[in-house]
OpenMM code with the backbone's topology and positions (N, CA, C; nanometers):
from openmm import Vec3, app, unit

residues = "MET ASP LYS PHE LEU GLU ASP SER ARG VAL GLY VAL TYR TYR ASN PRO THR ILE ARG ARG TYR ALA ILE PHE VAL VAL SER SER GLY SER TYR GLN GLY ILE ASN ASN CYS PRO TRP CYS GLY PHE LYS PHE PRO TYR SER LEU VAL ASP LYS TYR SER GLU VAL LEU LYS GLU GLU TYR ASN ILE ASN ASP PRO TYR ASP ARG GLU GLN GLU LYS LEU ILE PRO GLU GLU PHE ASN SER ASP GLU TRP TRP LYS LYS ARG ASN LEU".split()
positions = [
    Vec3(-0.2711, 0.9055, 0.2022),
    Vec3(-0.1857, 0.8090, 0.2700),
    Vec3(-0.0812, 0.7528, 0.1735),
    Vec3(-0.1231, 0.7208, 0.0517),
    Vec3(-0.0279, 0.6664, -0.0460),
    Vec3(0.0897, 0.7599, -0.0678),
    Vec3(0.0615, 0.8897, -0.0699),
    Vec3(0.1669, 0.9893, -0.0892),
    Vec3(0.2722, 0.9774, 0.0219),
    Vec3(0.2282, 0.9590, 0.1457),
    Vec3(0.3208, 0.9504, 0.2580),
    Vec3(0.3955, 0.8178, 0.2604),
    Vec3(0.3306, 0.7094, 0.2157),
    Vec3(0.3985, 0.5802, 0.2087),
    Vec3(0.5148, 0.5840, 0.1103),
    Vec3(0.5020, 0.6655, 0.0074),
    Vec3(0.6061, 0.6759, -0.0945),
    Vec3(0.7138, 0.7793, -0.0610),
    Vec3(0.6919, 0.8595, 0.0397),
    Vec3(0.7851, 0.9659, 0.0771),
    Vec3(0.8805, 0.9154, 0.1849),
    Vec3(1.0072, 0.9027, 0.1519),
    Vec3(1.1053, 0.8485, 0.2468),
    Vec3(1.1280, 0.9391, 0.3679),
    Vec3(1.0824, 1.0630, 0.3609),
    Vec3(1.0983, 1.1550, 0.4743),
    Vec3(0.9926, 1.1319, 0.5826),
    Vec3(0.8877, 1.0586, 0.5467),
    Vec3(0.7781, 1.0321, 0.6402),
    Vec3(0.7906, 0.8879, 0.6876),
    Vec3(0.7902, 0.8676, 0.8175),
    Vec3(0.8132, 0.7352, 0.8749),
    Vec3(0.6906, 0.6459, 0.8796),
    Vec3(0.6163, 0.6389, 0.7690),
    Vec3(0.5011, 0.5498, 0.7608),
    Vec3(0.5384, 0.4350, 0.6688),
    Vec3(0.5000, 0.3143, 0.7073),
    Vec3(0.5447, 0.1942, 0.6381),
    Vec3(0.4287, 0.0981, 0.6210),
    Vec3(0.4268, 0.0262, 0.5093),
    Vec3(0.3283, -0.0787, 0.4862),
    Vec3(0.4011, -0.2057, 0.4486),
    Vec3(0.3703, -0.3141, 0.5183),
    Vec3(0.4285, -0.4441, 0.4880),
    Vec3(0.3200, -0.5298, 0.4234),
    Vec3(0.3236, -0.5479, 0.2912),
    Vec3(0.2183, -0.6232, 0.2239),
    Vec3(0.2149, -0.7712, 0.2609),
    Vec3(0.3271, -0.8261, 0.3047),
    Vec3(0.3315, -0.9673, 0.3400),
    Vec3(0.2366, -0.9992, 0.4550),
    Vec3(0.2299, -0.9099, 0.5542),
    Vec3(0.1411, -0.9333, 0.6690),
    Vec3(0.0300, -0.8285, 0.6782),
    Vec3(0.0163, -0.7497, 0.5719),
    Vec3(-0.0885, -0.6463, 0.5630),
    Vec3(-0.0904, -0.5596, 0.6885),
    Vec3(0.0242, -0.5008, 0.7159),
    Vec3(0.0382, -0.4203, 0.8376),
    Vec3(0.0942, -0.2820, 0.8074),
    Vec3(0.0290, -0.1826, 0.8619),
    Vec3(0.0760, -0.0441, 0.8543),
    Vec3(0.1474, -0.0116, 0.9853),
    Vec3(0.2500, 0.0711, 0.9757),
    Vec3(0.3256, 0.1058, 1.0962),
    Vec3(0.3887, 0.2441, 1.0793),
    Vec3(0.4274, 0.2993, 1.1916),
    Vec3(0.4989, 0.4268, 1.1955),
    Vec3(0.6348, 0.4013, 1.2581),
    Vec3(0.7382, 0.4575, 1.1979),
    Vec3(0.8735, 0.4428, 1.2497),
    Vec3(0.8906, 0.5312, 1.3727),
    Vec3(0.9425, 0.4708, 1.4796),
    Vec3(0.9664, 0.5429, 1.6049),
    Vec3(1.1162, 0.5719, 1.6122),
    Vec3(1.1519, 0.6960, 1.5937),
    Vec3(1.2920, 0.7363, 1.5852),
    Vec3(1.3687, 0.7016, 1.7124),
    Vec3(1.3104, 0.7277, 1.8277),
    Vec3(1.3827, 0.7081, 1.9543),
    Vec3(1.4226, 0.5633, 1.9805),
    Vec3(1.3444, 0.4670, 1.9295),
    Vec3(1.3765, 0.3266, 1.9543),
    Vec3(1.4278, 0.2547, 1.8298),
    Vec3(1.4137, 0.3181, 1.7142),
    Vec3(1.4575, 0.2539, 1.5911),
    Vec3(1.3691, 0.1380, 1.5493),
    Vec3(1.2452, 0.1382, 1.5942),
    Vec3(1.1541, 0.0286, 1.5629),
    Vec3(1.0251, 0.0835, 1.5008),
    Vec3(0.9369, -0.0077, 1.4644),
    Vec3(0.8082, 0.0305, 1.4068),
    Vec3(0.6962, 0.0004, 1.5039),
    Vec3(0.5978, 0.0883, 1.5082),
    Vec3(0.4779, 0.0699, 1.5904),
    Vec3(0.3608, 0.0500, 1.4953),
    Vec3(0.2952, -0.0663, 1.5056),
    Vec3(0.1805, -0.0933, 1.4208),
    Vec3(0.0682, 0.0057, 1.4468),
    Vec3(-0.0039, 0.0405, 1.3411),
    Vec3(-0.1192, 0.1301, 1.3549),
    Vec3(-0.2403, 0.0644, 1.2881),
    Vec3(-0.3577, 0.0924, 1.3405),
    Vec3(-0.4810, 0.0335, 1.2892),
    Vec3(-0.5650, 0.1306, 1.2079),
    Vec3(-0.5322, 0.2599, 1.2186),
    Vec3(-0.6082, 0.3632, 1.1480),
    Vec3(-0.5131, 0.4614, 1.0823),
    Vec3(-0.5593, 0.5221, 0.9736),
    Vec3(-0.4806, 0.6246, 0.9063),
    Vec3(-0.4622, 0.7426, 1.0015),
    Vec3(-0.3387, 0.7885, 1.0217),
    Vec3(-0.3151, 0.9005, 1.1127),
    Vec3(-0.3688, 1.0344, 1.0616),
    Vec3(-0.4028, 1.0420, 0.9338),
    Vec3(-0.4519, 1.1669, 0.8769),
    Vec3(-0.6046, 1.1746, 0.8709),
    Vec3(-0.6695, 1.0659, 0.8299),
    Vec3(-0.8158, 1.0724, 0.8121),
    Vec3(-0.8930, 0.9795, 0.9051),
    Vec3(-0.8230, 0.8893, 0.9746),
    Vec3(-0.8890, 0.7985, 1.0677),
    Vec3(-0.9433, 0.6711, 1.0046),
    Vec3(-0.9263, 0.6521, 0.8730),
    Vec3(-0.9747, 0.5322, 0.8050),
    Vec3(-0.9218, 0.4072, 0.8745),
    Vec3(-1.0097, 0.3104, 0.9018),
    Vec3(-0.9683, 0.1862, 0.9671),
    Vec3(-0.9090, 0.0917, 0.8630),
    Vec3(-0.7845, 0.0515, 0.8857),
    Vec3(-0.7174, -0.0411, 0.7951),
    Vec3(-0.7712, -0.1828, 0.8138),
    Vec3(-0.7570, -0.2677, 0.7102),
    Vec3(-0.7912, -0.4092, 0.7286),
    Vec3(-0.7015, -0.4661, 0.8389),
    Vec3(-0.7507, -0.5670, 0.9078),
    Vec3(-0.6733, -0.6232, 1.0189),
    Vec3(-0.5416, -0.6823, 0.9695),
    Vec3(-0.4397, -0.6710, 1.0531),
    Vec3(-0.3073, -0.7233, 1.0233),
    Vec3(-0.3109, -0.8757, 1.0236),
    Vec3(-0.2289, -0.9348, 0.9388),
    Vec3(-0.2226, -1.0804, 0.9283),
    Vec3(-0.0967, -1.1381, 0.9922),
    Vec3(-0.0376, -1.0640, 1.0832),
    Vec3(0.0877, -1.1091, 1.1449),
    Vec3(0.0695, -1.2444, 1.2165),
    Vec3(-0.0393, -1.2638, 1.2881),
    Vec3(-0.0624, -1.3915, 1.3565),
    Vec3(-0.1040, -1.5002, 1.2581),
    Vec3(-0.1865, -1.4635, 1.1614),
    Vec3(-0.2350, -1.5594, 1.0617),
    Vec3(-0.1193, -1.6126, 0.9773),
    Vec3(-0.0206, -1.5295, 0.9511),
    Vec3(0.0980, -1.5689, 0.8755),
    Vec3(0.1635, -1.6918, 0.9399),
    Vec3(0.1902, -1.6816, 1.0699),
    Vec3(0.2530, -1.7927, 1.1416),
    Vec3(0.1600, -1.9137, 1.1486),
    Vec3(0.0319, -1.8870, 1.1694),
    Vec3(-0.0673, -1.9944, 1.1802),
    Vec3(-0.0754, -2.0767, 1.0512),
    Vec3(-0.0818, -2.0099, 0.9376),
    Vec3(-0.0911, -2.0796, 0.8091),
    Vec3(0.0368, -2.1584, 0.7820),
    Vec3(0.1515, -2.1006, 0.8099),
    Vec3(0.2772, -2.1726, 0.7895),
    Vec3(0.2838, -2.2980, 0.8760),
    Vec3(0.2341, -2.2895, 0.9972),
    Vec3(0.2346, -2.4061, 1.0855),
    Vec3(0.1368, -2.5126, 1.0368),
    Vec3(0.0154, -2.4715, 1.0047),
    Vec3(-0.0880, -2.5664, 0.9638),
    Vec3(-0.0587, -2.6319, 0.8288),
    Vec3(-0.0137, -2.5538, 0.7327),
    Vec3(0.0025, -2.6053, 0.5971),
    Vec3(0.1420, -2.6600, 0.5662),
    Vec3(0.2439, -2.6105, 0.6379),
    Vec3(0.3810, -2.6486, 0.6044),
    Vec3(0.4613, -2.7003, 0.7240),
    Vec3(0.3963, -2.7101, 0.8387),
    Vec3(0.4614, -2.7590, 0.9611),
    Vec3(0.5848, -2.6753, 0.9982),
    Vec3(0.5754, -2.5457, 0.9741),
    Vec3(0.6826, -2.4523, 1.0115),
    Vec3(0.6379, -2.3848, 1.1408),
    Vec3(0.7012, -2.4218, 1.2516),
    Vec3(0.6604, -2.3725, 1.3830),
    Vec3(0.7126, -2.2336, 1.4168),
    Vec3(0.8278, -2.1995, 1.3606),
    Vec3(0.8882, -2.0692, 1.3894),
    Vec3(0.9443, -2.0100, 1.2601),
    Vec3(0.8644, -1.9307, 1.1889),
    Vec3(0.9117, -1.8772, 1.0612),
    Vec3(1.0287, -1.7800, 1.0739),
    Vec3(1.0632, -1.7424, 1.1963),
    Vec3(1.1750, -1.6495, 1.2189),
    Vec3(1.3041, -1.7230, 1.2549),
    Vec3(1.2954, -1.8558, 1.2667),
    Vec3(1.4126, -1.9395, 1.2893),
    Vec3(1.4889, -1.9515, 1.1565),
    Vec3(1.6191, -1.9367, 1.1597),
    Vec3(1.6980, -1.9342, 1.0358),
    Vec3(1.6840, -2.0617, 0.9536),
    Vec3(1.6781, -2.1755, 1.0185),
    Vec3(1.6649, -2.3019, 0.9461),
    Vec3(1.5240, -2.3183, 0.8882),
    Vec3(1.4225, -2.2866, 0.9683),
    Vec3(1.2851, -2.3009, 0.9201),
    Vec3(1.2512, -2.1941, 0.8154),
    Vec3(1.3159, -2.0812, 0.8253),
    Vec3(1.2934, -1.9731, 0.7290),
    Vec3(1.3240, -2.0197, 0.5865),
    Vec3(1.4190, -2.1093, 0.5733),
    Vec3(1.4573, -2.1618, 0.4418),
    Vec3(1.3460, -2.2471, 0.3800),
    Vec3(1.2541, -2.2967, 0.4625),
    Vec3(1.1470, -2.3845, 0.4165),
    Vec3(1.0203, -2.3099, 0.3738),
    Vec3(1.0180, -2.1803, 0.3961),
    Vec3(0.8991, -2.1007, 0.3662),
    Vec3(0.8843, -2.0862, 0.2151),
    Vec3(0.7665, -2.1226, 0.1621),
    Vec3(0.7431, -2.1085, 0.0179),
    Vec3(0.7516, -1.9624, -0.0275),
    Vec3(0.7895, -1.9424, -0.1507),
    Vec3(0.8097, -1.8090, -0.2085),
    Vec3(0.6865, -1.7201, -0.1960),
    Vec3(0.5674, -1.7780, -0.2068),
    Vec3(0.4452, -1.6970, -0.2010),
    Vec3(0.4325, -1.6189, -0.0705),
    Vec3(0.5012, -1.6624, 0.0350),
    Vec3(0.4943, -1.5964, 0.1654),
    Vec3(0.5894, -1.4767, 0.1766),
    Vec3(0.6561, -1.4420, 0.0688),
    Vec3(0.7420, -1.3233, 0.0659),
    Vec3(0.6686, -1.2023, 0.0098),
    Vec3(0.5391, -1.2172, -0.0109),
    Vec3(0.4575, -1.1076, -0.0642),
    Vec3(0.3141, -1.1242, -0.0149),
    Vec3(0.2247, -1.0460, -0.0706),
    Vec3(0.0837, -1.0568, -0.0348),
    Vec3(0.0136, -1.1726, -0.1068),
    Vec3(0.0861, -1.2448, -0.1879),
    Vec3(0.0273, -1.3557, -0.2645),
    Vec3(-0.0398, -1.4591, -0.1744),
    Vec3(0.0248, -1.4947, -0.0626),
    Vec3(-0.0279, -1.6014, 0.0225),
    Vec3(-0.1650, -1.5685, 0.0784),
    Vec3(-0.1873, -1.4445, 0.1235),
    Vec3(-0.3170, -1.4134, 0.1836),
    Vec3(-0.4227, -1.3808, 0.0794),
    Vec3(-0.3831, -1.3299, -0.0346),
    Vec3(-0.4789, -1.3063, -0.1430),
    Vec3(-0.5289, -1.4390, -0.1985),
    Vec3(-0.4396, -1.5344, -0.2102),
    Vec3(-0.4726, -1.6682, -0.2599),
    Vec3(-0.5726, -1.7383, -0.1672),
    Vec3(-0.5686, -1.7056, -0.0388),
    Vec3(-0.6565, -1.7667, 0.0615),
    Vec3(-0.7771, -1.6780, 0.0945),
    Vec3(-0.7934, -1.5723, 0.0193),
    Vec3(-0.9053, -1.4774, 0.0398),
    Vec3(-0.9143, -1.4228, 0.1814),
    Vec3(-0.8000, -1.3845, 0.2356),
    Vec3(-0.7974, -1.3271, 0.3694),
    Vec3(-0.8034, -1.1760, 0.3588),
] * unit.nanometer
topology = app.Topology()
chain = topology.addChain("A")
for resn in residues:
    res = topology.addResidue(resn, chain)
    for name in ("N", "CA", "C"):
        topology.addAtom(name, app.Element.getBySymbol(name[0]), res)
């Protein structure tokens, strides 16, 4: 899997900030989240996409992290996997 994540010709993507694996869908230009490795079936750890917003709301009172004004208030640790590793998620 690591080999394919590093190969720009293969549309597999990993976002460490929300611990999410996805496959690029050419026809729509978007990403589709996946829960298992497409080659061996290994189950990935659960995505933290919902937990990301939840922690920002609970700890920093940021209700919409995708809002341009609130986005400016997001601490630097939330731009990487640091935030969830620090919280043992």
